[in-house]
C-alpha positions, 0 to 999 in steps of 0.5 A, a space after each residue: 506587438 507590445 512595447 513592454 518586454 516584461 509583464 505588467 501584472 499587478 500584485 493583486 493579479 499575482 496574488 490571485 494566480 498564487 491563490 488559484 494554485 490551491 484546488 477548490 476542494 482544498 480551499 473549501 475543506 480549510 474554510 470548513 475546518 476554520 469555521 469549526 475552530 472559530 466556533 470552538 474558540 467562541 464557546 471557550 471565550 478564546 481571543 486571538 490578538 497580538 497580545 496572545 502569547 504562544 504559550 496560550 496558543 499552545 494551550 488552545 491547540 491542546 484543548 482543540 486537539 483533544 476536545 474537537 467534536 462533530 456537530 452531533 457531539 460524536 467523535 471524528 475518526 482518528 485520521 480526521 483528528 490529525 487532519 483537522 488539527 494540522 490544518 488549524 495549526 497551519 492556518 493559525 501560524 499563517 494568521 499570526 505571521 500575516 496579521 501580527 508579524 509573530 513567528 512560531 511553528 506548532 509542528 516543531 516548537 517545544 512549547 507546542 509539544 503538549 498540543 501535539 501530544 494531546 492530538 496523538 493521545 486522542 487519536 490513540 484512544 479512538 484507534 481502539 474503537 474499530 469504527 473510528 479507525 481509518 479504513 482503506 477501500 476494499 479490493 474487488 476480486 477479478 470475479 467481482 470486477 468481471 461481474 460489474 462489467 457484464 451488467 452494463 450495455 455499451 450501446 447506451 450512454 450510461 453503459 458506455 461511460 461506465 464500461 470505459 470508467 471501470 476498464 480505464 480506472 483499473 488499467 490506469 489505477 485512477 484515484 477515487 476522484 480522478 475520473 471526475 476531472 478527466 478531460 479529452 485533452 488528457 488523452 492522445 493517440 500514440 504514433 510511431 516514427 512513421 506517423 502510424 498509430 501504435 494502438 496505444 493511447 497516452 494518458 497524462 493528467 498533467 497535475 495530480 495529488 503527488 505532482 502539483 507542478 510549479 516547484 514540483 514535477 508533473 505527472 508521468 504518462 500512462 498508456 491504454 493498450 488495445 485488448 486483442 484478447 477480449 475486444 469487448 472491454 478494450 479501453 482504446 475501442 471504448 474511448 474512441 466510441 465515447 468520442 464518436 458519441 459527443 455531439 457538436 453541441 458539446 463544448 465542455 472538454 470533460 470526458 464523462 458527461 450527463 446522459 441525455 434521457 431522450 437520446 433515443 428520440 429522433 429529434 434528440 441532440 445526441 447521447 449526452 448533455 453539454 454538462 459533466 457528470 456531477 462529482 457526487 453522482 460519479 462518486 457512487 458508481 462503483 459502490 452502486 455497481 458492487 451492491 448490484 452484483 451482490 456485494 455487502 457494502 455494509 461490511 466492505 468499504 467499496 468506492 471508486 478508489 477500490 479500482 486503484 486498490 484492485 489494480 495494485 493488489 492484482 499486479 503485486 499478486 502477478 509478481 510485478 515489482 514495487 518500482 513498476 507499481 509506483 510507475 503505474 500508480 504515480 506514487 512518490 515512493 514505494 512506501 506509499 503503495 503499502 496500504 493498497 497491497 491487500 491480500 485476497 484469499 487466493 493471494 494469501 493461499 499462494 503465499 502460505 502454500 509456498 511457505 508450507 512447500 518450503 518447510 516440506 522440502 527442508 524436512 525431506 532434505 533432512 531425512 535424505 541426509 540421515 539415510 546416507 553413510 557417514 562421510 569422511 567429513 562427518 567423521 573428521 571430528 572423532 579424534 578431537 579430544 579435550 577436557 571439560 573446564 569444570 570437571 576435567 573429564 575427557 570430552 569427545 566431540 562427534 557429529 550427529 547427522 540427524 540433529 545437525 549439530 556437534 554432540 559433546 560427549 562426556 563419558 568414560 566408556 564407549 557408548 557402543 558397549 551399552 547401546 546400539 543406537 545413537 543416544 541423540 538421534 536414535 540412528 543405527 550403524 551406518 546412519 550416524 557419524 556419532 555412532 560410527 565414530 564411537 564404534 570405530 573407537 570401541 573397535 580400536 580400544 578392543 584391539 589395543 586391549 587384546 594386544 596388551 596395550 591397555 584399555 584407553 578412554 575415548 
């Protein structure tokens, strides 16, 4: 037992631990962007030292934001412009604080507003060009997804892994690169209070893009459930079969392994080698499968991330709410799932059919209302008489049923004398409150005239 209560880690060890929090691919990306920025500054003869003013730094970032190019001289996609500028600005900010003790914020300070505007102006110019816009991975229709599953044989190392990848990738809504980092430690068979298996397997990758740990939350668990309808694509069964094919020589805990070409040989060590599938190799799985079933991958962007887009779109199509969707996808909020909500043809027609059906129902309801005899409520305005402010002419208010509005009539004689139809909706007697009111007024006028009371205006 140690004689020291507290840890004895040195400052260097602590700094190394802090550095290790950042994923390796993020470090590589930052280093690549900074190297390009240094080359840009070298061509422009820009120098970074303690005497460089923030106004000069703002000008450099302004120049960089609008004039950054690929190695071949072509423009980046518009989303790349934003990423590269932001990463560069952040690294420049850290460089000046750590090396010279100079503080500035390129993302907020007013003197850097022109730099930010140059970045945004460049992005806007590129957004006009379709090939420079950011495009999301296309969804797969259920028919296409099922075709992909049918081309693989689970009795082969490659087929077994890919079948599980496509089933689990859809049901767990995996991100494009998530499958590469999955380990067997991320899965745990669920048991009830009596210790009996429930038929579900819990999946939790602990850390993710939106759950980085430390001061941030960890990922929430998801579950693979037994598929009793179609056992062939049951993720629980496929997962257990994959584990059973891992030989004793396997020491890595990564789930997806490199298939052994000699797996059929009697002297073979097993189905898989003791090495994970490469990131680049695995990144082509869905794209290659889509091309194999006849999808034109030049017109549609298909990637492993398409499984995630497909999961969200199909669940939304089935009526699953946004709160449930972010529970499955692991997004931080409902706004983040909007790029995944892509309408396929069937989903779009469902929505349009509902819109058209609602429009038809309203029209039928209006037609029924015009065929009903005027109620007392409809005729209640027939005795309301006022005068027009401009003409001081008697004004009568009547309800026209078909047009569903109050009709303002400025007339000296009853319309029943000159027409047997409502002038506003062409309805006949008994179908329009306006006509009924006018007819009643005309009848009253005639009776008054015949009794010597004199002719009255409406």
